C-alpha positions in Angstrom: -27.4 -39.4 92.1 -27.8 -37.1 89.2 -27.3 -33.4 89.8 -26.7 -30.3 87.8 -23.7 -28.0 88.5 -22.9 -25.1 86.2 -25.6 -26.3 83.8 -23.9 -29.7 83.3 -25.4 -32.9 84.6 -23.2 -35.1 86.8 -23.8 -38.6 88.1 -22.3 -38.5 91.6 -22.1 -41.1 94.4 -20.9 -40.7 97.9 -18.2 -43.3 97.4 -17.1 -41.6 94.2 -16.7 -38.3 95.9 -14.8 -39.9 98.7 -12.5 -41.6 96.2 -11.9 -38.4 94.3 -11.1 -36.4 97.5 -8.8 -39.1 99.0 -5.4 -37.7 99.4 -6.4 -34.1 98.4 -5.0 -31.5 100.8 -7.7 -29.0 101.8 -7.2 -25.3 101.0 -7.9 -22.6 103.6 -11.6 -22.5 104.4 -12.9 -19.0 104.3 -16.5 -19.5 103.5 -18.9 -22.4 102.9 -17.3 -25.8 103.6 -18.1 -29.5 103.4 -16.9 -32.3 105.6 -15.7 -35.3 103.7 -14.4 -38.1 105.9 -12.8 -36.2 108.8 -11.6 -33.3 106.7 -13.3 -30.0 106.0 -12.9 -28.7 102.5 -14.0 -25.4 100.9 -17.0 -26.2 98.7 -15.4 -24.5 95.7 -12.4 -26.8 95.9 -14.6 -29.9 96.1 -16.7 -28.6 93.1 -13.5 -28.1 91.1 -12.3 -31.6 91.8 -15.6 -33.5 91.2 -16.6 -31.5 88.1 -13.1 -30.7 86.6 -14.4 -27.2 86.0 -13.0 -23.8 86.9 -14.5 -22.7 90.2 -15.7 -19.5 88.6 -18.1 -21.6 86.4 -20.3 -22.7 89.3 -21.7 -21.4 92.6 -21.0 -22.6 96.1 -24.7 -23.2 96.5 -24.8 -25.7 93.6 -22.1 -27.8 95.3 -23.6 -27.5 98.7 -27.0 -28.8 97.4 -25.3 -31.7 95.7 -23.1 -32.6 98.7 -26.1 -32.3 101.1 -28.1 -34.7 98.9 -25.3 -37.1 98.9 -25.3 -37.1 102.7 -22.2 -34.9 103.4 -22.3 -32.3 106.2 -22.1 -28.7 104.9 -21.2 -25.6 106.9 -22.0 -22.0 106.3 -18.8 -20.5 107.8 -15.4 -21.8 108.9 -15.2 -23.9 112.1 -14.7 -21.8 115.2 -15.4 -18.4 113.5 -17.6 -16.3 115.8 -20.1 -14.0 114.1 -20.2 -10.3 114.9 -22.9 -7.8 113.9 -21.3 -7.3 110.5 -19.9 -10.8 109.8 -17.0 -12.7 111.4 -15.6 -10.9 114.4 -11.9 -10.9 115.2 -11.5 -11.9 118.9 -8.5 -11.8 121.2 -7.6 -15.1 122.8 -8.8 -13.8 126.2 -12.2 -12.8 124.6 -12.5 -16.2 122.9 -11.8 -18.0 126.2 -14.3 -15.8 128.0 -17.0 -16.4 125.5 -16.4 -20.2 125.6 -16.6 -20.1 129.4 -19.9 -18.2 129.3 -18.4 -14.8 130.1 -20.0 -11.4 129.4 -19.7 -11.8 125.7 -17.0 -11.5 123.1 -15.5 -8.1 122.3 -14.2 -7.5 118.8 -10.6 -6.4 118.5 
């Protein structure tokens, strides 16, 4: 599939992306992520590997669009991160357990 990332055209395939990402250790996911195989990678790390460009040269949205079109699952925020009123909320273990069990609701720490 042909896609444009950072104003450069790339011919990407799902098997090609899988081959490039094989054996790559994922960085800490703090924002948008893509699941490749059974591993969740930050989209900027994936973009850097598949394009061989500096991550500052492209946006996460460009990589998310390309990965979605290839059939990969993309995520807006890290797995298991609850959202508070002003973004991710920091929860105590007790509040997290309570929220998972249908308690009164998480309380930010």
